[in-house]
C-alpha positions in Angstrom: 2.1 -80.8 -127.4 4.1 -77.9 -128.4 7.5 -78.8 -129.6 10.3 -78.6 -127.1 12.4 -75.7 -126.6 15.4 -77.4 -127.9 13.6 -78.6 -131.1 12.9 -76.4 -134.0 9.4 -76.9 -135.2 8.2 -76.7 -137.9 11.2 -77.6 -140.1 9.3 -77.7 -143.2 6.3 -76.1 -144.5 3.8 -75.6 -147.6 2.0 -72.3 -147.5 -0.7 -72.7 -150.5 -1.8 -69.4 -151.9 1.2 -67.5 -151.0 1.4 -64.6 -153.5 0.2 -61.8 -151.2 -1.8 -61.2 -148.1 -2.0 -64.1 -145.2 -0.3 -66.4 -147.5 2.9 -64.2 -148.5 2.9 -63.1 -144.6 3.2 -66.9 -143.3 6.1 -67.3 -145.9 8.2 -64.5 -144.4 7.2 -65.2 -140.7 8.3 -68.9 -141.2 11.6 -68.0 -143.2 12.4 -65.8 -140.3 12.2 -68.7 -138.1 14.5 -70.8 -140.3 11.8 -73.1 -141.9 12.1 -74.4 -145.1 9.3 -73.0 -147.2 7.1 -74.5 -150.1 5.3 -71.8 -151.3 2.6 -72.1 -154.2 0.7 -69.6 -155.9 -1.4 -69.6 -159.4 1.0 -67.7 -161.2 4.7 -67.1 -160.2 5.6 -65.0 -162.9 3.0 -62.3 -161.7 4.2 -62.8 -158.0 6.5 -60.2 -157.7 7.1 -60.2 -153.8 7.3 -63.7 -153.4 9.7 -63.9 -156.5 12.0 -61.5 -154.9 11.9 -63.1 -151.8 13.0 -66.1 -153.4 16.0 -64.6 -155.0 17.3 -63.9 -151.4 16.2 -66.9 -149.5 17.8 -70.4 -150.5 15.0 -72.2 -147.9 11.9 -70.8 -150.1 11.2 -72.9 -152.9 8.3 -71.5 -155.1 5.9 -73.6 -157.3 3.0 -73.1 -159.4 -0.1 -74.3 -158.3 -4.2 -73.4 -159.2 -6.5 -74.6 -156.8 -9.3 -75.0 -159.7 -6.9 -77.2 -161.7 -5.9 -80.4 -159.9 -3.2 -81.2 -162.4 -1.2 -78.5 -161.0 -1.7 -79.6 -157.9 -0.3 -83.2 -158.5 2.3 -81.4 -160.4 3.6 -78.9 -157.3 3.3 -82.0 -154.9 5.5 -84.0 -156.9 8.0 -81.4 -157.0 7.5 -81.2 -153.3 7.7 -84.7 -152.6 11.2 -84.5 -154.7 12.6 -82.1 -152.3 11.0 -82.8 -148.9 10.5 -86.4 -147.6 7.9 -85.0 -144.8 6.1 -82.0 -143.8 5.4 -80.5 -139.9 2.9 -77.6 -141.5 0.8 -77.1 -144.4 -1.4 -73.8 -144.6 -4.4 -73.3 -146.9 -4.1 -69.6 -147.2 -6.0 -68.9 -150.6 -9.6 -67.5 -151.0 -11.9 -65.3 -152.9 -14.7 -62.9 -151.6 -15.0 -60.4 -154.6 -13.3 -59.5 -157.8 -14.3 -58.8 -161.3 -17.9 -59.3 -161.6 -18.1 -60.8 -158.2 -19.5 -59.6 -155.2 -21.0 -60.7 -152.0 -24.6 -61.0 -152.4 -26.7 -58.9 -150.1 -30.4 -60.5 -151.3 -31.3 -64.2 -152.5 -32.3 -62.5 -155.6 -28.8 -61.8 -156.7 -27.7 -65.7 -156.4 -26.1 -66.9 -159.5 -25.0 -70.6 -160.1 -21.9 -69.8 -161.6 -20.7 -67.5 -158.8 -21.9 -70.0 -156.1 -20.0 -72.8 -158.0 -16.8 -70.6 -158.7 -16.6 -69.9 -155.1 -16.9 -73.3 -154.0 -14.0 -74.8 -156.2 -11.6 -71.7 -154.9 -12.6 -71.8 -151.3 -13.5 -75.4 -150.7 -12.7 -78.0 -153.2 -9.3 -76.6 -154.0 -8.3 -76.4 -150.8 -9.0 -80.0 -150.1 -7.4 -81.2 -153.1 -4.4 -79.7 -152.0 -4.5 -81.7 -148.8 -5.3 -85.0 -150.5 -2.0 -84.9 -152.7 0.0 -83.5 -149.6 -1.3 -86.5 -147.1 1.7 -88.6 -147.9 4.1 -86.1 -146.5 2.2 -85.4 -143.3 1.7 -89.1 -142.2 4.7 -89.7 -140.2 5.6 -89.9 -136.5 6.7 -86.2 -136.1 4.4 -83.7 -134.7 2.2 -82.1 -138.1 -0.2 -79.6 -138.2 -2.7 -79.1 -141.5 -4.7 -75.7 -141.2 -6.9 -73.8 -143.5 -8.2 -70.4 -143.2 -11.7 -70.5 -142.9 -13.9 -67.5 -141.6 -16.1 -66.7 -138.8 -18.9 -66.1 -141.6 -18.6 -69.6 -142.4 -20.2 -70.8 -139.0 -23.8 -71.7 -139.5 -24.5 -71.3 -135.7 -23.1 -67.7 -136.2 -25.0 -66.6 -138.9 -27.0 -64.1 -137.7 -27.1 -61.4 -140.4 -27.5 -63.4 -143.7 -26.3 -62.4 -147.1 -22.9 -63.3 -148.5 -24.5 -66.6 -149.6 -21.5 -68.1 -151.6 -18.9 -67.0 -149.4 -20.6 -68.1 -146.4 -21.3 -71.5 -148.0 -17.9 -71.9 -149.3 -16.4 -71.5 -146.3 -18.9 -73.7 -144.5 -17.9 -76.5 -146.9 -14.7 -76.2 -145.9 -15.3 -76.3 -142.5 -17.2 -79.7 -143.1 -14.4 -80.9 -145.8 -11.9 -80.4 -143.4 -13.4 -81.9 -140.3 -14.0 -85.4 -142.3 -10.2 -84.9 -143.3 -9.2 -84.6 -139.4 -11.2 -87.9 -138.6 -9.0 -89.8 -141.6 -5.8 -87.8 -140.6 -5.8 -89.1 -137.0 -6.5 -92.8 -138.3 -3.1 -92.7 -140.4 -0.7 -90.3 -138.5 -1.4 -90.1 -134.5 0.4 -87.0 -133.9 -1.1 -85.0 -136.4 -3.3 -81.6 -135.8 -5.9 -80.7 -138.2 -7.7 -77.4 -137.5 -9.6 -74.5 -139.6 -8.7 -70.9 -138.2 -10.4 -67.7 -138.6 -7.7 -65.0 -138.9 -9.9 -62.2 -138.2 -10.2 -58.8 -140.4 -6.9 -58.0 -142.0 -5.8 -55.6 -144.4 -5.7 -57.3 -147.2 -7.2 -57.1 -150.9 -9.9 -59.4 -149.8 -11.4 -57.2 -146.8 -10.4 -53.7 -148.7 -14.0 -52.8 -149.8 -15.5 -53.5 -146.1 -13.2 -52.0 -143.9 -15.3 -48.9 -142.8 -17.5 -51.3 -140.8 -14.7 -53.0 -139.1 -14.8 -51.9 -135.0 -11.5 -49.7 -134.2 -8.8 -52.4 -132.8 -10.4 -55.3 -135.0 -8.5 -54.7 -138.2 -5.5 -56.6 -138.0 -2.2 -55.9 -140.0 -1.1 -59.0 -141.9 2.0 -59.4 -139.6 -0.6 -59.3 -136.5 -2.5 -61.5 -137.8 -0.1 -64.1 -138.9 1.7 -63.6 -135.6 -1.6 -64.3 -133.5 -2.3 -67.5 -135.8 1.5 -69.1 -135.4 0.8 -68.8 -132.0 -2.4 -70.5 -132.2 -0.7 -73.3 -134.2 2.3 -73.7 -132.0 0.3 -74.0 -128.8 -2.1 -76.6 -130.7 -2.5 -79.9 -128.2 -3.7 -83.1 -129.4 -7.4 -82.4 -128.0 -7.4 -79.3 -130.6 -7.4 -81.8 -133.4 -10.5 -81.3 -135.7 -11.6 -77.9 -134.2 -12.2 -74.3 -135.4 -10.4 -71.6 -133.7 -9.8 -67.8 -134.3 -7.0 -65.8 -134.0 -6.9 -66.2 -130.0 -7.4 -69.9 -130.2 -10.9 -69.0 -128.9 -13.5 -72.0 -130.5 -16.0 -70.7 -133.0 -19.3 -72.8 -133.3 -19.8 -74.5 -136.5 
């Protein structure tokens, strides 16, 4: 189902979580391909690189969207719909693992309800609300892909080390929500494909405290990871719908 060589695909895309890291990498790569990109982030006024890029690229449209506030999601999608009648690609790229007062749990004694709920909201609930509001723009006859960046640690079957309770469970929840979305999407748009993707360990703020344990050759630059993920997206076939893949399109068990 790869787009024909004489046809530009995608023509239009939404990148959610585009202020830095992989999200910003997707924006840059798609602009280089001539794609019309709607980039969203929680606070565009604080997204210096994205804002600077928007001053130079007429094909880039920046919208405020906070995944923890559904009103901002609805408002951003209204603005997108006013400019773009249909979408070819949606990538949910936002996610949180650590931050002020937040770090992965090593033992069950470290569990806190507030932390679990916050991670669930950002990593699972918010991205699905984005897809909820964007669904009308994906239900058309052209090829359309909806992808969310998950993580291998969200695989229940692959969990052999334990720990990281909040992050693991929030990514597992995202996987299940996305799987249900895939079932519904196929009923509404026969040419649509929905997947969750593991980008590998990438040199971003999210992985900074944990890089020392990464095997040699397994730490990717943003550009490398985005390039691999876009190849996976470009090569998706109808039978890949509803699946969980890594950056090399190797299936990951749920």
